[in-house]
C-alpha positions as CSV (number, residue, x, y, z in Angstrom):
1,M,0.0,0.0,0.0
2,N,1.1,3.5,-0.7
3,S,2.1,5.5,2.4
4,V,2.5,8.9,0.9
5,D,0.6,11.8,2.5
6,P,-2.6,12.4,0.5
7,Q,-3.2,15.8,-0.9
8,P,-6.6,17.4,-0.5
9,Q,-9.2,16.7,-3.2
10,D,-11.6,19.2,-4.6
11,D,-14.4,17.3,-2.9
12,S,-17.2,19.5,-1.6
13,L,-18.6,16.8,0.7
14,L,-15.2,16.4,2.5
15,K,-15.0,20.2,2.8
16,F,-18.5,20.4,4.3
17,I,-17.6,17.6,6.8
18,D,-14.7,19.6,8.0
19,Y,-16.8,22.7,8.2
20,A,-19.5,20.9,10.2
21,R,-17.0,19.4,12.5
22,S,-15.5,22.9,13.3
23,A,-19.0,24.4,13.7
24,L,-20.0,21.8,16.3
25,S,-16.9,22.2,18.4
26,P,-14.9,25.3,17.5
27,E,-13.1,25.4,20.8
28,A,-11.9,21.8,20.3
29,D,-10.7,22.5,16.8
30,E,-8.6,25.4,18.0
31,D,-6.9,23.2,20.6
32,P,-6.8,19.5,19.6
33,D,-6.2,18.2,23.1
34,P,-2.7,19.6,23.6
35,N,-2.3,17.6,26.8
36,G,-2.9,14.4,25.1
37,N,-5.8,13.4,27.3
38,G,-7.8,12.1,24.4
39,S,-11.3,13.3,25.4
40,E,-13.9,11.4,23.4
41,T,-16.6,14.1,24.0
42,A,-14.5,17.1,23.0
43,R,-15.6,16.9,19.5
44,P,-17.5,14.5,17.2
45,S,-15.5,11.9,15.3
46,W,-15.1,12.2,11.6
47,N,-17.0,8.9,11.2
48,W,-19.9,10.1,13.3
49,I,-20.4,13.2,11.2
50,V,-20.2,11.4,7.9
51,S,-22.6,8.7,8.9
52,R,-25.1,11.3,10.3
53,I,-24.9,13.4,7.1
54,L,-25.4,10.5,4.8
55,K,-28.3,9.1,6.8
56,T,-30.0,12.5,6.7
57,C,-29.4,12.7,2.9
58,S,-31.0,9.2,2.5
59,A,-34.0,10.4,4.5
60,Y,-34.4,13.6,2.4
61,S,-34.1,12.4,-1.2
62,S,-35.2,15.8,-2.5
63,G,-32.1,17.4,-1.1
64,V,-30.9,19.1,2.1
65,T,-29.4,22.5,3.0
66,A,-26.5,23.3,5.1
67,A,-28.9,24.6,7.8
68,I,-30.8,21.3,7.9
69,L,-27.7,19.3,8.2
70,L,-26.1,21.5,10.9
71,S,-29.3,21.6,12.8
72,D,-29.6,17.8,12.7
73,L,-25.9,17.3,13.7
74,S,-26.1,19.8,16.5
75,Q,-29.3,18.2,18.0
76,A,-27.9,14.7,17.7
77,W,-24.5,15.7,19.2
78,H,-26.2,17.6,22.1
79,E,-28.3,14.6,22.9
80,Q,-25.4,12.2,22.8
81,N,-23.2,14.4,25.0
82,R,-25.5,16.2,27.3
83,D,-23.7,16.9,30.6
84,R,-26.0,18.7,33.0
85,P,-24.7,20.5,36.2
86,M,-23.6,18.0,38.8
87,K,-25.3,19.8,41.7
88,K,-28.7,18.3,40.7
89,M,-27.4,14.7,40.1
90,P,-28.1,12.3,42.9
91,E,-25.1,11.9,45.2
92,C,-24.7,8.1,44.7
93,V,-24.7,8.6,40.9
94,R,-22.2,11.4,41.1
95,E,-19.8,9.2,43.1
96,L,-20.1,6.3,40.8
97,R,-19.6,8.6,37.8
98,K,-16.1,9.4,39.0
99,K,-15.1,5.8,38.6
100,H,-17.0,5.2,35.4
101,K,-14.8,3.7,32.7
102,R,-17.2,1.9,30.4
103,R,-18.2,3.0,27.0
104,K,-21.9,3.6,26.3
105,L,-23.7,0.7,24.8
106,P,-24.8,1.3,21.2
107,N,-28.5,1.8,21.9
108,T,-28.2,3.7,25.2
109,V,-30.5,6.6,25.8
110,T,-30.5,9.1,28.7
111,I,-33.2,9.7,31.2
112,D,-33.2,13.4,30.4
113,S,-34.0,12.5,26.7
114,I,-36.9,10.4,27.8
115,Y,-38.4,13.4,29.6
116,E,-37.8,15.7,26.6
117,K,-39.3,13.3,24.0
118,N,-41.8,11.6,26.2
119,F,-41.0,8.5,24.3
120,L,-38.9,5.3,24.7
121,S,-38.2,2.7,22.0
122,L,-38.3,-1.0,23.1
123,K,-34.8,-1.5,21.7
124,S,-33.4,1.4,23.7
125,V,-31.0,0.7,26.5
126,L,-30.9,2.3,29.9
127,E,-27.6,2.2,31.8
128,A,-29.0,3.1,35.2
129,V,-28.0,3.5,38.8
130,I,-30.5,2.7,41.5
131,V,-31.1,5.9,43.5
132,D,-33.9,4.5,45.8
133,V,-36.0,1.4,46.4
134,Y,-39.5,1.7,47.8
135,V,-42.9,0.1,47.9
136,L,-46.0,1.8,46.5
137,P,-48.2,2.8,49.4
138,G,-51.0,0.3,50.1
139,T,-49.5,-2.3,47.7
140,K,-46.7,-4.9,47.5
141,I,-45.3,-3.4,44.3
142,Y,-41.6,-2.6,44.4
143,M,-40.4,0.5,42.6
144,L,-36.8,1.5,41.7
145,S,-35.9,5.1,41.3
146,L,-33.2,5.3,38.6
147,G,-30.6,7.8,37.6
148,D,-27.8,7.7,35.0
149,F,-24.4,9.3,34.4
150,W,-25.6,11.8,31.9
151,S,-28.9,13.0,33.3
152,T,-30.0,15.2,36.2
153,N,-33.5,13.6,36.2
154,T,-34.5,10.3,37.7
155,I,-37.2,8.0,36.6
156,D,-39.2,5.3,38.4
157,L,-39.4,1.7,37.3
158,Y,-42.0,-0.9,38.3
159,L,-39.8,-3.8,39.1
160,H,-40.6,-7.1,37.4
161,Q,-41.7,-9.7,40.0
162,K,-39.0,-12.2,38.9
163,Y,-36.5,-9.9,40.6
164,Y,-38.3,-9.4,43.9
165,D,-36.0,-12.0,45.6
166,L,-33.1,-9.7,44.9
167,I,-34.5,-7.0,47.2
168,N,-33.7,-7.2,50.9
169,P,-33.5,-4.2,53.2
170,T,-30.1,-5.4,54.7
171,N,-28.2,-7.4,52.1
172,G,-30.2,-7.3,48.9
173,I,-28.4,-7.0,45.5
174,L,-30.9,-4.4,44.2
175,N,-30.1,-1.6,46.5
176,K,-29.1,2.1,46.4
177,G,-26.0,2.5,44.2
178,R,-26.3,-0.7,42.3
179,Q,-25.9,-0.4,38.5
180,I,-28.3,-2.2,36.2
181,F,-28.8,-2.4,32.4
182,L,-32.4,-2.7,31.1
183,T,-34.1,-2.8,27.7
184,G,-37.5,-3.8,26.3
185,C,-39.1,-1.1,28.5
186,Y,-42.6,0.3,27.9
187,L,-43.0,3.9,28.9
188,R,-46.1,5.1,30.8
189,A,-45.9,8.6,29.5
190,S,-46.8,11.7,31.4
191,G,-50.3,13.1,30.9
192,G,-53.7,11.9,31.7
193,G,-53.4,12.9,35.3
194,S,-49.8,11.4,35.7
195,R,-47.3,14.0,36.8
196,C,-44.2,12.2,35.4
197,P,-43.4,9.3,33.2
198,R,-42.7,5.8,34.6
199,L,-41.2,2.6,33.2
200,L,-43.4,-0.4,33.2
201,P,-42.0,-3.8,34.3
202,T,-39.4,-5.5,32.0
203,E,-37.8,-8.9,32.6
204,Y,-34.9,-7.8,30.3
205,L,-32.8,-6.6,33.1
206,V,-29.1,-7.3,33.9
207,V,-27.5,-6.6,37.3
208,L,-23.9,-5.3,37.1
209,L,-21.4,-6.8,39.5
210,D,-17.9,-5.6,40.3
211,E,-15.2,-8.3,41.0
212,D,-13.2,-5.8,42.9
213,D,-16.0,-5.3,45.4
214,D,-15.8,-7.7,48.3
215,A,-19.5,-8.4,48.5
216,D,-19.9,-9.0,44.8
217,A,-16.8,-11.2,44.7
218,M,-18.2,-13.3,47.5
219,L,-21.5,-13.6,45.7
220,L,-19.8,-14.8,42.5
221,A,-17.7,-17.3,44.4
222,A,-20.5,-18.6,46.5
223,Q,-23.2,-18.9,43.9
224,F,-21.6,-19.1,40.4
225,C,-18.3,-20.9,40.7
226,S,-19.4,-24.4,41.6
227,D,-21.2,-25.3,38.4
228,T,-19.3,-25.7,35.1
229,F,-20.6,-26.2,31.6
230,S,-19.4,-29.8,31.6
231,S,-21.6,-30.5,34.6
232,V,-24.8,-29.4,32.9
233,S,-27.1,-32.3,32.3
234,L,-30.5,-32.3,30.5
235,D,-31.6,-35.3,32.5
236,A,-30.8,-33.6,35.8
237,F,-32.5,-30.4,34.7
238,S,-35.7,-32.4,33.9
239,K,-35.6,-33.5,37.6
240,N,-35.6,-29.9,38.8
241,V,-31.9,-29.5,39.2
242,Y,-31.0,-25.8,38.6
243,Y,-27.6,-24.4,37.7
244,S,-25.7,-21.1,38.3
245,L,-23.1,-20.6,35.6
246,Y,-20.3,-18.1,35.0
247,A,-18.6,-17.6,31.6
248,R,-17.1,-15.1,29.3
249,I,-19.0,-13.8,26.2
250,E,-16.9,-14.9,23.3
251,H,-19.2,-14.2,20.3
252,I,-22.6,-12.7,19.7
253,G,-24.2,-14.1,16.6
254,P,-26.3,-12.3,14.0
255,L,-30.0,-12.1,14.1
256,E,-31.6,-15.1,12.4
257,V,-35.1,-15.3,11.0
258,L,-36.6,-18.8,11.1
259,G,-39.8,-20.5,10.3
260,E,-41.8,-20.7,7.0
261,S,-43.4,-17.3,7.7
262,G,-40.1,-15.7,8.7
263,T,-41.5,-14.4,12.0
264,L,-39.4,-16.3,14.5
265,Q,-36.2,-14.6,15.5
266,R,-33.2,-16.1,17.2
267,K,-29.8,-15.0,18.4
268,Q,-27.0,-17.2,19.6
269,I,-24.3,-16.1,22.1
270,T,-21.2,-18.2,22.5
271,L,-20.1,-18.5,26.2
272,V,-16.8,-20.0,27.4
273,D,-16.3,-21.0,31.1
274,D,-13.0,-21.2,33.0
275,D,-12.4,-24.8,31.8
276,G,-12.5,-23.6,28.1
277,T,-15.8,-25.4,27.5
278,K,-18.3,-23.6,25.2
279,L,-22.1,-23.5,25.3
280,Q,-24.6,-21.6,23.3
281,F,-26.9,-19.1,25.1
282,V,-29.9,-18.9,22.7
283,L,-32.4,-16.1,22.8
284,W,-35.8,-16.3,21.0
285,G,-38.3,-13.8,19.7
286,E,-38.5,-10.7,21.9
287,Q,-35.7,-12.0,24.0
288,V,-33.1,-10.9,21.3
289,V,-33.2,-7.4,22.7
290,L,-31.1,-8.7,25.6
291,T,-28.1,-8.8,23.3
292,N,-28.2,-4.9,23.4
293,L,-27.1,-5.2,27.1
294,L,-24.1,-7.5,26.4
295,S,-20.6,-6.9,25.1
296,L,-17.9,-9.2,23.9
297,G,-15.3,-10.1,26.6
298,S,-17.7,-9.4,29.5
299,M,-18.3,-12.1,32.1
300,L,-22.0,-13.3,32.3
301,A,-23.4,-15.0,35.3
302,L,-26.6,-17.0,34.6
303,D,-28.8,-18.1,37.5
304,K,-31.4,-20.8,36.7
305,P,-31.0,-20.8,32.9
306,Y,-33.4,-23.0,31.0
307,I,-31.5,-26.1,29.7
308,A,-32.6,-27.2,26.2
309,S,-31.5,-29.9,23.8
310,S,-29.2,-28.5,21.1
311,A,-30.7,-30.9,18.6
312,D,-34.2,-29.5,19.3
313,N,-33.3,-25.9,18.7
314,A,-30.7,-26.5,16.0
315,A,-28.1,-24.4,17.8
316,G,-25.4,-25.8,15.6
317,T,-23.0,-26.9,18.3
318,S,-21.3,-30.1,19.2
319,A,-22.6,-29.9,22.8
320,E,-25.7,-31.9,23.7
321,V,-27.3,-29.0,25.5
322,S,-27.7,-25.2,25.1
323,L,-28.8,-22.5,27.5
324,E,-31.9,-20.3,27.2
325,F,-33.5,-17.4,29.0
326,G,-36.3,-19.0,30.9
327,S,-39.0,-17.6,33.2
328,A,-36.8,-18.0,36.3
329,T,-33.5,-16.9,34.7
330,Q,-31.7,-14.0,36.1
331,L,-28.6,-12.4,34.5
332,F,-25.6,-10.7,36.2
333,L,-22.8,-9.1,34.3
334,V,-19.2,-8.1,35.0
335,P,-18.6,-5.7,32.1
336,V,-15.3,-5.8,30.3
337,V,-13.2,-2.7,31.2
338,Q,-12.2,-0.9,28.1
339,H,-8.4,-0.2,28.0
340,K,-7.2,2.6,25.9
341,E,-4.1,3.2,23.8
342,Q,-2.6,6.6,23.1
343,L,-2.0,7.2,19.4
344,C,0.2,10.0,18.2
345,I,-1.3,11.9,15.3
346,A,0.1,14.6,13.1
347,L,-2.1,17.4,11.9
348,R,-1.3,18.1,8.3
349,P,-0.1,21.6,7.8
350,N,-1.8,22.0,4.4
351,R,-5.2,21.0,5.8
352,R,-5.9,22.0,9.4
353,Q,-8.7,19.5,10.0
354,G,-6.9,16.6,8.5
355,S,-4.5,14.2,10.2
356,R,-2.3,11.2,9.7
357,L,-1.1,8.5,12.1
358,L,2.4,9.6,13.0
359,S,3.9,6.4,11.6
360,T,2.8,7.4,8.1
361,I,4.2,10.9,8.1
362,D,7.6,12.0,6.7
363,P,9.6,13.0,9.7
364,S,11.2,15.9,7.7
365,Q,7.8,17.6,7.4
366,S,6.9,20.3,9.8
367,T,3.8,19.0,11.5
368,Q,1.8,19.7,14.7
369,V,1.6,16.5,16.8
370,S,-1.2,15.6,19.1
371,Q,-2.5,12.5,20.8
372,V,-5.9,10.7,21.0
373,S,-7.0,7.9,23.2
374,L,-8.9,5.0,21.6
375,P,-10.4,1.9,23.3
376,C,-8.2,-1.2,23.2
377,D,-9.4,-4.7,24.0
378,S,-7.5,-7.5,25.7
379,H,-6.2,-8.8,22.4
380,G,-4.6,-5.4,21.5
381,S,-7.2,-4.5,18.8
382,I,-7.8,-0.7,18.7
383,D,-11.3,0.6,18.1
384,F,-11.2,3.5,15.6
385,S,-15.0,4.2,15.6
386,S,-14.4,7.3,17.7
387,Y,-11.2,8.4,15.8
388,P,-11.6,12.1,15.4
389,F,-10.1,12.4,11.9
390,Q,-10.6,10.8,8.5
391,S,-8.8,7.5,8.1
392,Y,-6.9,6.7,4.8
393,V,-5.8,3.5,3.3
394,S,-2.2,4.1,4.2
395,D,-3.2,4.4,7.8
396,L,-4.6,0.9,8.0
397,R,-2.7,-1.5,10.2
398,D,-3.1,-4.9,11.9
399,K,-5.6,-5.1,14.8
400,M,-7.8,-2.1,13.8
401,T,-11.6,-2.3,14.3
402,G,-14.4,0.2,13.6
403,V,-12.5,1.7,10.7
404,S,-14.2,3.8,8.1
405,L,-13.0,4.5,4.5
406,Y,-14.0,7.1,1.9
407,G,-12.9,6.3,-1.6
408,V,-13.6,5.0,-5.1
409,V,-14.4,1.5,-6.2
410,T,-11.9,0.3,-8.7
411,S,-12.7,-3.4,-8.9
412,I,-15.4,-5.9,-7.7
413,I,-15.2,-9.6,-7.5
414,K,-17.8,-12.2,-6.3
415,E,-15.8,-14.9,-4.5
416,R,-16.4,-18.4,-5.8
417,C,-16.1,-21.8,-4.1
418,T,-18.2,-20.7,-1.2
419,T,-21.9,-20.9,-0.3
420,E,-21.7,-17.5,1.4
421,A,-22.4,-14.2,-0.2
422,I,-18.9,-12.7,-0.1
423,F,-17.7,-9.9,-2.4
424,S,-14.3,-8.4,-2.6
425,L,-14.1,-4.6,-3.4
426,K,-11.0,-2.7,-4.2
427,I,-11.3,0.8,-2.7
428,E,-8.9,3.5,-3.6
429,D,-8.4,6.9,-1.9
430,T,-5.7,9.5,-2.3
431,S,-3.2,7.5,-0.3
432,G,-3.5,4.1,-1.9
433,A,-5.9,1.1,-2.5
434,I,-6.9,-1.9,-0.5
435,W,-9.1,-5.0,-1.0
436,T,-12.0,-5.3,1.4
437,R,-14.1,-8.4,1.8
438,L,-17.8,-7.8,2.3
439,H,-19.8,-10.6,4.1
440,F,-23.6,-10.4,3.4
441,V,-26.3,-12.2,5.4
442,K,-27.9,-13.7,2.3
443,Y,-27.0,-11.9,-0.9
444,W,-25.8,-8.6,-2.2
445,S,-28.0,-5.9,-0.6
446,L,-26.4,-2.6,-1.4
447,G,-28.2,-1.8,-4.6
448,R,-26.4,-0.9,-7.8
449,L,-22.7,-0.4,-7.4
450,S,-20.1,-0.2,-10.2
451,L,-16.6,0.9,-11.0
452,G,-15.7,4.5,-10.3
453,H,-18.5,5.0,-7.7
454,T,-17.6,7.0,-4.6
455,V,-18.4,5.0,-1.4
456,Y,-18.3,5.4,2.3
457,I,-17.9,2.2,4.3
458,S,-17.8,2.0,8.1
459,G,-17.3,-0.9,10.5
460,L,-14.2,-2.4,8.9
461,T,-11.9,-4.7,10.8
462,C,-8.2,-4.9,9.7
463,S,-6.0,-7.9,10.4
464,M,-2.9,-9.6,9.0
465,T,-4.0,-12.8,7.2
466,K,-2.1,-15.6,5.6
467,R,-3.4,-16.4,2.2
468,K,-2.1,-18.9,-0.4
469,G,-3.0,-18.6,-4.0
470,F,-5.8,-16.1,-3.5
471,Q,-6.3,-14.3,-6.8
472,L,-6.6,-10.9,-5.2
473,N,-3.3,-10.9,-3.2
474,R,-0.6,-13.5,-3.7
475,C,1.3,-12.5,-0.7
476,H,1.2,-15.1,2.1
477,N,1.0,-12.3,4.7
478,S,-1.3,-9.5,3.7
479,L,-3.5,-6.9,5.4
480,E,-7.2,-7.8,5.1
481,A,-10.1,-5.4,5.7
482,I,-13.3,-7.2,6.4
483,W,-16.9,-5.8,6.6
484,S,-19.9,-7.8,7.8
485,E,-23.4,-6.6,7.1
486,N,-24.8,-7.5,10.5
487,T,-21.9,-6.1,12.6
488,G,-22.8,-3.2,14.9
489,G,-21.7,0.1,13.4
490,A,-21.4,-1.3,9.9
491,S,-22.8,0.9,7.1
492,F,-22.3,1.3,3.4
493,F,-23.3,4.4,1.3
494,N,-22.9,4.8,-2.4
495,L,-22.6,8.5,-2.7
496,S,-22.6,8.5,-6.5
497,C,-26.2,7.2,-6.5
498,L,-27.4,9.2,-3.6
499,P,-30.5,11.0,-4.8
500,A,-30.1,14.0,-2.4
501,L,-26.6,14.8,-3.8
502,L,-27.9,16.6,-6.9
503,N,-30.3,18.8,-4.9
504,S,-27.9,19.6,-2.1
505,S,-25.7,22.5,-3.2
506,C,-23.8,22.5,0.1
507,L,-22.5,19.0,-0.7
508,H,-21.3,19.6,-4.3
509,K,-19.7,22.1,-6.6
510,L,-20.8,22.3,-10.2
511,T,-18.0,21.5,-12.6
512,K,-17.6,21.8,-16.4
513,L,-17.2,19.0,-18.9
514,S,-13.9,20.4,-20.0
515,D,-12.5,19.9,-16.4
516,L,-13.1,16.1,-16.6
517,S,-10.0,14.1,-17.2
518,S,-8.7,10.6,-16.8
519,Q,-7.4,11.6,-13.4
520,T,-10.9,12.6,-12.1
521,T,-11.7,10.4,-9.1
522,C,-14.6,11.6,-7.0
523,T,-18.2,12.0,-8.4
524,Q,-18.7,15.2,-10.4
525,I,-22.0,17.2,-10.7
526,V,-22.5,18.9,-14.2
527,H,-25.3,20.9,-15.9
528,I,-25.6,19.4,-19.4
529,R,-27.8,19.2,-22.4
530,L,-28.3,16.1,-24.5
531,E,-27.0,15.9,-28.1
532,M,-27.9,13.2,-30.7
533,A,-24.5,13.1,-32.2
534,Q,-24.0,9.7,-30.6
535,F,-27.1,8.1,-29.2
536,H,-27.4,4.4,-28.7
537,L,-30.5,2.9,-26.8
538,S,-31.4,-0.6,-26.1
539,T,-33.7,-2.5,-23.7
540,R,-32.1,-5.3,-21.8
541,F,-32.7,-7.3,-18.6
542,S,-31.0,-6.7,-15.3
543,H,-30.8,-8.5,-12.0
544,A,-33.3,-6.9,-9.6
545,V,-31.0,-7.5,-6.6
546,C,-27.9,-5.8,-7.8
547,G,-29.0,-3.8,-10.9
548,H,-26.5,-5.2,-13.3
549,L,-27.2,-6.7,-16.7
550,V,-27.8,-10.4,-17.1
551,T,-27.1,-12.7,-20.0
552,E,-29.4,-15.3,-21.3
553,Q,-28.2,-18.9,-21.0
554,P,-29.6,-22.1,-22.6
555,M,-33.0,-23.3,-21.3
556,G,-34.1,-19.7,-20.7
557,V,-31.8,-19.3,-17.6
558,S,-30.6,-15.8,-16.8
559,E,-27.1,-15.4,-15.3
560,C,-25.9,-12.3,-13.5
561,S,-22.2,-11.9,-14.2
562,F,-21.9,-9.6,-11.2
563,C,-23.3,-12.0,-8.6
564,N,-22.0,-15.0,-10.5
565,E,-25.3,-16.9,-10.1
566,N,-28.5,-17.7,-11.9
567,C,-31.3,-15.3,-11.1
568,D,-35.0,-15.5,-11.2
569,E,-35.6,-11.8,-10.3
570,V,-35.0,-9.9,-13.5
571,V,-36.4,-6.6,-14.7
572,R,-36.4,-4.8,-18.0
573,T,-34.0,-1.9,-18.1
574,F,-32.4,0.6,-20.5
575,H,-28.8,0.7,-21.6
576,L,-28.2,4.2,-23.0
577,K,-25.1,5.9,-24.5
578,V,-25.5,9.6,-25.2
579,T,-23.5,12.7,-25.9
580,L,-23.5,15.3,-23.1
581,A,-22.7,18.9,-23.9
582,D,-22.2,22.2,-22.1
583,K,-20.5,25.4,-23.2
584,S,-17.1,24.0,-22.4
585,G,-17.2,20.7,-24.3
586,K,-18.7,17.3,-25.0
587,V,-18.5,13.9,-23.4
588,L,-19.9,10.5,-24.4
589,A,-21.4,8.8,-21.3
590,W,-23.6,5.8,-20.6
591,C,-26.2,4.9,-18.0
592,T,-28.7,2.2,-17.1
593,G,-31.5,1.6,-14.6
594,H,-33.3,4.4,-12.9
595,T,-30.9,7.0,-14.3
596,A,-31.6,6.1,-17.9
597,T,-35.4,6.1,-17.1
598,E,-35.0,9.6,-15.7
599,I,-33.3,10.9,-18.8
600,L,-35.6,9.2,-21.3
601,Q,-38.8,10.2,-19.3
602,I,-40.4,6.8,-20.0
603,S,-40.2,3.4,-18.3
604,P,-38.5,0.5,-20.1
605,D,-41.8,-1.5,-20.2
606,E,-43.7,1.4,-21.7
607,F,-40.9,2.0,-24.3
608,F,-40.8,-1.7,-25.2
609,K,-44.6,-1.6,-26.0
610,L,-44.2,1.3,-28.4
611,P,-44.4,0.6,-32.2
612,E,-41.0,0.2,-33.8
613,E,-41.2,3.4,-35.7
614,E,-42.0,5.4,-32.5
615,Q,-39.1,3.7,-30.7
616,F,-36.8,4.8,-33.6
617,M,-38.1,8.5,-33.5
618,Y,-38.3,8.8,-29.7
619,P,-34.6,10.0,-29.1
620,S,-35.2,13.0,-31.4
621,S,-37.6,14.4,-28.9
622,L,-34.9,14.6,-26.2
623,H,-32.5,16.7,-28.3
624,N,-31.2,19.7,-26.2
625,E,-33.1,18.6,-23.1
626,R,-31.2,19.9,-20.0
627,F,-30.3,17.9,-16.9
628,K,-28.2,18.1,-13.8
629,V,-26.2,14.8,-13.7
630,A,-23.8,13.0,-11.4
631,I,-21.0,11.6,-13.5
632,V,-18.1,9.2,-12.6
633,N,-15.0,8.0,-14.3
634,C,-15.7,4.3,-14.8
635,N,-12.5,3.6,-16.7
636,R,-11.1,1.2,-14.0
637,E,-9.3,-2.0,-13.9
638,G,-11.3,-5.2,-14.2
639,S,-10.8,-8.8,-13.2
640,G,-13.2,-11.6,-12.5
641,S,-16.7,-10.3,-12.5
642,G,-15.1,-6.8,-12.8
643,D,-14.7,-7.7,-16.5
644,A,-18.4,-7.9,-16.8
645,L,-18.7,-4.4,-15.4
646,V,-16.1,-3.1,-17.9
647,L,-18.2,-4.7,-20.7
648,E,-21.2,-2.8,-19.4
649,T,-19.4,0.5,-20.3
650,E,-19.0,-0.6,-23.9
651,G,-15.8,1.4,-24.1
652,T,-17.2,4.5,-22.6
653,S,-15.2,6.2,-19.9
654,W,-18.0,8.1,-18.1
655,E,-21.1,6.8,-16.4
656,I,-24.1,8.9,-15.4
657,T,-25.1,7.7,-12.0
658,R,-28.0,10.1,-11.2
659,A,-29.9,12.6,-13.4
660,L,-32.4,15.3,-12.6
661,K,-34.3,17.1,-15.4
662,C,-33.9,20.9,-15.3
663,D,-37.1,22.9,-15.9
């Protein structure tokens, strides 16, 4: 990989990202943590801003303004990092906050935000501290008053009856100062005579334990260290023998949809006990929200889990039994402590907001050096999801997780000899190129993607891998970037096909056709008119899943050369080559799918039904029609199924990826 320092591109989206980042935290931008403390909340990470902008653009296909984006970013950042005056926070919460080292779980919401919105999603997570335990007057109903580390408000929870045995005035586990995680909560909203909102009972509650606390250590030793996975017996369980087990969370599997109707959900969690024995902890249906409370590497204590036959639930394990969350099951968690590693970074003098990892900078350059703290797990892998700057290909190293890349697709290959849906994409930015392996749950699900398209991909994991004879990289030791569709924090955006891009002037700068060259990389926006000097139109069939053209095989079978498979879902589409012109010059470009339909102002099926003479005359009606188009340089290398993508271009260097008719 190339390790040269990339020069700034004339990319309006990147410029707006830098502007938004400075606008959200101008004081942090002036002083990029000179003491090297690596504060995560000083300013939003580059990845966070890009993802938020692209999600907003996806929601507003008609376009966005700078004011809309900045307002959305400001509100989201404020909600994520609210830090109210400590004088109103309950004392027990304030004291625990001083020792708080955990990172927020992905779906965590604050109590203050519940009050502001008067709403709570069932998938939301509360990382709460018990402020008080009391009984509703005249009843036997236990209530917990909860606070959190980011709110000044408290909220009351009706405790689920399965946890009543954990409450004891003298030595109960659920007492003042105890931390708990809960999800699957229904909110009894304020109004209708109620002065404040309350949380209705939920059985999806996990009690946090601290191994350094004497009382918690005694509880773990006395209750959870006698039983092991190898001692679990289905026969004994059928005779009312219950188990208390303690194990490390090694893997949290993807969400599986089962049953003929596709309504049954399942998640499997791999647990490893002190003896190295593994068992599957299986969650069904609504129970899958419990995984929102768990994290890899944490220790999970299960009291009275339901013991099921692995053969019956198809857990896919060699063990005879698996564990389930039963009506009597209670969960206790010792969260993994996130270690952090200090990384030295160098702010590039030619671009104040940019940065490079110090190991990739020429020491002879005059640079401003700062530090940033990033979470590091027990295996030495560093989480870059909160890295404050843009990551480049030349930054990538072994044991990186949560990495994001912004670049151009230069080749695509569907991996063969596997039943899984795995595609390899070569992504290039201004510092170099890298192959990334995309693992899909079932099949390609990113819509139409082709050579030259600008993409943003987050949730990459980088590791050194030994490969032998692999066609993409013949080195035995090579850096591999892996992306999995169902991994938390994983996202993929094709900016070249983003509808809002054409209508969002803050995210692009109009260019002229004469400025296009073979060195053009990022997507360009151009005002053009159509000319009939070269106009070639045909109707073909494309694969509905990926949007690429299919070829007819014997026996009427259609084969998608992009997905490398026979496909039943085909749709009629256009393949169009047309001359684009503006005052500066002319360019021959091609397009297909929705873009061709937008230019031709007629659907492929409607066009196909026209008489032959009308089809022949139709293009003349489009002469001098004006459009705003997104155009990319598709003259890229091809190999494997990439050859098929090159053939789609039919020798044309420019693809129109989006088009909007100008009135």
